[in-house]
C-alpha positions as CSV (number, residue, x, y, z in Angstrom):
1,M,0.0,0.0,0.0
2,Y,2.9,2.4,0.8
3,K,4.3,1.9,-2.7
4,E,0.9,2.8,-4.3
5,I,0.7,5.9,-2.2
6,A,4.3,6.9,-3.0
7,D,3.6,6.4,-6.8
8,F,0.5,8.6,-6.6
9,V,2.3,11.4,-4.7
10,S,5.2,11.3,-7.1
11,H,2.9,11.4,-10.1
12,S,1.0,14.3,-8.6
13,A,4.2,16.2,-8.0
14,G,5.2,15.7,-11.7
15,L,2.0,17.3,-12.9
16,H,3.1,20.7,-11.7
17,S,5.1,22.6,-14.4
18,V,6.3,26.1,-15.1
19,E,4.5,26.5,-18.4
20,P,2.6,29.6,-17.2
21,I,5.9,31.4,-16.8
22,D,6.7,30.8,-20.5
23,D,3.7,32.9,-21.4
24,L,5.6,35.9,-19.9
25,Q,8.4,35.6,-22.5
26,E,7.1,38.5,-24.6
27,Q,6.4,40.7,-21.6
28,I,9.7,40.6,-19.6
29,P,13.3,40.5,-20.7
30,N,14.8,37.0,-21.3
31,A,17.3,37.4,-18.5
32,C,14.5,38.1,-16.0
33,L,12.5,35.2,-17.3
34,Q,15.5,32.8,-16.9
35,A,16.0,34.0,-13.4
36,L,12.4,33.7,-12.5
37,R,12.3,30.2,-14.0
38,A,15.3,29.2,-11.9
39,Q,13.7,30.5,-8.8
40,V,10.5,28.6,-9.5
41,D,12.5,25.4,-10.2
42,L,14.3,25.9,-6.9
43,K,11.1,26.4,-5.0
44,R,9.5,23.5,-6.8
45,H,12.4,21.2,-6.0
46,E,12.3,22.3,-2.4
47,L,8.6,21.8,-2.2
48,Y,8.4,18.4,-3.9
49,K,11.8,16.9,-2.9
50,L,11.8,13.2,-2.0
51,S,12.1,13.8,1.7
52,K,8.8,15.8,1.7
53,Q,7.1,13.2,-0.5
54,D,8.1,10.6,2.0
55,A,6.6,12.7,4.8
56,I,3.4,13.1,2.8
57,C,3.2,9.3,2.2
58,K,3.8,8.6,5.9
59,Q,1.0,11.1,6.8
60,V,-1.4,9.4,4.4
61,V,-0.5,5.9,5.8
62,D,-1.0,7.2,9.3
63,F,-4.4,8.6,8.4
64,E,-5.4,5.3,6.8
65,S,-4.2,3.4,9.8
66,D,-6.2,5.7,12.1
67,W,-9.3,5.3,10.0
68,R,-8.9,1.5,10.0
69,R,-8.5,1.5,13.8
70,E,-11.7,3.7,14.1
71,Q,-13.6,1.3,11.9
72,L,-12.5,-1.7,14.0
73,N,-13.5,0.1,17.2
74,L,-16.8,0.9,15.6
75,I,-17.3,-2.7,14.7
76,S,-16.5,-3.8,18.3
77,D,-18.9,-1.2,19.7
78,L,-21.8,-2.2,17.4
79,I,-21.3,-5.9,17.8
80,G,-21.0,-5.7,21.5
81,D,-21.7,-8.9,23.4
82,I,-24.0,-10.6,20.9
83,P,-23.4,-14.4,21.3
84,R,-22.3,-15.7,18.0
85,Y,-23.5,-19.3,18.3
86,S,-26.6,-18.7,20.4
87,I,-28.2,-15.7,18.6
88,G,-31.9,-15.9,19.0
89,T,-31.9,-17.1,22.6
90,E,-31.8,-13.5,23.9
91,L,-34.4,-12.1,21.5
92,R,-37.8,-11.0,22.6
93,G,-40.8,-10.8,20.4
94,D,-42.5,-7.6,21.5
95,D,-40.6,-4.4,20.9
96,D,-43.0,-2.4,23.1
97,D,-42.4,-4.6,26.2
98,S,-39.9,-2.5,28.1
99,N,-39.9,-4.9,31.0
100,D,-38.3,-7.6,28.9
101,P,-34.5,-7.3,29.1
102,G,-34.1,-9.3,25.8
103,L,-33.1,-7.8,22.5
104,S,-35.8,-7.3,19.9
105,L,-35.3,-8.8,16.5
106,E,-36.2,-5.5,14.8
107,K,-33.6,-3.6,16.9
108,L,-30.9,-6.3,16.2
109,M,-31.5,-6.2,12.4
110,Q,-31.3,-2.4,12.5
111,D,-28.0,-2.5,14.4
112,I,-26.6,-5.0,11.9
113,G,-27.7,-2.8,9.0
114,N,-25.7,0.0,10.6
115,L,-22.5,-2.1,10.6
116,P,-20.1,-0.8,8.0
117,R,-19.3,-2.9,5.0
118,I,-15.5,-3.4,5.0
119,G,-13.4,-5.6,2.7
120,I,-10.0,-6.0,1.2
121,A,-9.6,-4.4,-2.2
122,S,-6.7,-6.5,-3.4
123,S,-4.8,-9.3,-1.8
124,N,-1.6,-8.2,-3.6
125,S,-1.5,-5.0,-1.5
126,I,-1.5,-6.8,1.8
127,A,1.7,-6.4,3.8
128,D,2.9,-8.9,6.5
129,N,2.0,-6.5,9.3
130,Q,-1.5,-6.2,8.0
131,E,-2.3,-9.9,8.1
132,R,-3.9,-9.6,11.5
133,D,-6.2,-6.8,10.4
134,V,-7.1,-8.9,7.4
135,R,-8.1,-11.8,9.6
136,I,-10.2,-9.5,11.8
137,L,-11.9,-8.0,8.7
138,N,-12.6,-11.4,7.3
139,E,-13.9,-12.6,10.6
140,Y,-16.1,-9.5,10.9
141,S,-17.4,-9.9,7.3
142,N,-18.3,-13.6,8.0
143,L,-20.0,-12.7,11.3
144,R,-22.0,-9.9,9.7
145,K,-23.3,-12.2,7.0
146,E,-24.0,-14.9,9.6
147,L,-26.0,-12.5,11.7
148,V,-28.0,-11.2,8.7
149,N,-28.8,-14.8,7.6
150,K,-29.8,-15.8,11.1
151,C,-32.0,-12.8,11.5
152,H,-33.8,-13.6,8.3
153,A,-34.2,-17.2,9.4
154,I,-35.6,-16.1,12.7
155,A,-38.0,-13.7,11.0
156,F,-39.1,-16.5,8.6
157,G,-39.5,-18.9,11.6
158,N,-41.7,-16.4,13.4
159,T,-44.0,-16.2,10.4
160,K,-44.2,-20.0,10.3
161,I,-44.8,-20.2,14.1
162,E,-47.7,-17.7,13.7
163,E,-49.2,-19.8,10.9
164,T,-48.8,-23.0,13.0
165,E,-50.3,-21.2,16.0
166,N,-53.4,-20.3,14.0
167,K,-53.9,-23.9,13.0
168,L,-53.4,-25.1,16.5
169,N,-56.0,-22.6,17.7
170,K,-58.5,-24.1,15.3
171,I,-57.7,-27.6,16.6
172,R,-58.1,-26.4,20.2
173,H,-61.4,-24.8,19.4
174,L,-62.6,-28.0,17.7
175,L,-61.5,-30.1,20.7
176,E,-63.2,-27.8,23.1
177,S,-66.4,-28.1,21.0
178,I,-66.1,-31.9,21.0
179,E,-65.5,-32.0,24.8
180,E,-68.7,-30.0,25.3
181,K,-70.7,-32.8,23.5
182,L,-68.9,-35.7,25.1
183,D,-70.9,-38.1,27.3
184,P,-69.5,-38.3,30.8
185,T,-68.3,-41.9,30.1
186,E,-66.7,-41.0,26.7
187,N,-63.2,-39.9,25.7
188,I,-62.3,-38.3,22.4
189,T,-61.5,-41.6,20.7
190,D,-64.9,-43.0,21.7
191,F,-66.5,-39.8,20.4
192,F,-64.9,-40.0,17.0
193,A,-65.9,-43.7,16.7
194,R,-69.5,-42.8,17.6
195,Y,-69.5,-39.8,15.3
196,D,-68.1,-41.9,12.4
197,G,-70.8,-44.5,13.0
198,E,-73.5,-41.8,12.9
199,I,-72.2,-40.3,9.7
200,R,-72.2,-43.8,8.0
201,L,-75.7,-44.4,9.2
202,N,-76.9,-41.1,7.9
203,L,-75.2,-41.8,4.5
204,E,-76.9,-45.2,4.3
205,E,-80.3,-43.6,4.9
206,F,-79.6,-40.9,2.4
207,T,-78.5,-43.6,-0.2
208,F,-81.8,-45.4,0.3
209,L,-83.7,-42.2,-0.3
210,L,-81.8,-41.6,-3.5
211,E,-82.5,-45.1,-4.7
212,D,-86.3,-44.6,-4.1
213,A,-86.2,-41.3,-5.9
214,I,-84.4,-42.9,-8.9
215,K,-87.0,-45.8,-9.1
216,R,-90.0,-43.5,-9.1
217,S,-91.7,-43.4,-12.4
218,D,-92.3,-39.7,-12.4
219,T,-88.6,-38.8,-12.1
220,S,-87.3,-37.3,-15.3
221,P,-84.2,-38.9,-17.1
222,L,-82.1,-35.8,-16.3
223,T,-83.0,-35.9,-12.6
224,Q,-82.3,-39.6,-12.5
225,A,-78.9,-39.1,-14.0
226,N,-78.1,-36.4,-11.5
227,L,-79.3,-38.6,-8.6
228,K,-77.2,-41.5,-9.8
229,E,-74.1,-39.3,-10.0
230,M,-74.9,-38.1,-6.4
231,M,-75.1,-41.8,-5.3
232,K,-71.6,-42.5,-6.6
233,R,-70.2,-39.6,-4.6
234,V,-71.9,-40.6,-1.3
235,S,-71.5,-44.4,-1.7
236,I,-69.5,-46.0,1.2
């Protein structure tokens, strides 16, 4: 990274020229112009000499290191003490329940969204003394993705739990209705057996009525066809 910064500073220094002075050639004597150009070259050399370029490069590297350190501190502050392998156990469902010390899923996803996206631009620019920072950044990136995926999984799971809870409520209401109609000596298994027998008996009676209606002489052919189709559907 230092070499890239040094090349950029050197290139930027080379962009400065004394071309504007040459425009004064027709306005001032040539001797004055040469003296002025010499002074400009001297100042330019003093301003952009290698020692000063090195100082600029060092300052840029220091700024970059400070920025990276601030980002790592920000990462540490935002992640806090979230347990990596037990995320979800501390989550609470109701964001408005201030008495619940758990962390809401909505707040967690908001905090994760605020985490900065940091990555390595090129592995070729990684120096030996940066390997530890690279490991930290990779670990952070993996942790961020893992948190996002787990939050999405928890949100999806909450939706499925709600759907399942609705189905369970219907089953509970059905069981409550059945219990209200149970005889004192019956259990639910006995009730279903009795209920199944009653349904079969009613279907048999209904089938006999259909057969009588079909055999009647005053029944039209279309009505007979419809009644026969109905018998096929209710036959047991």
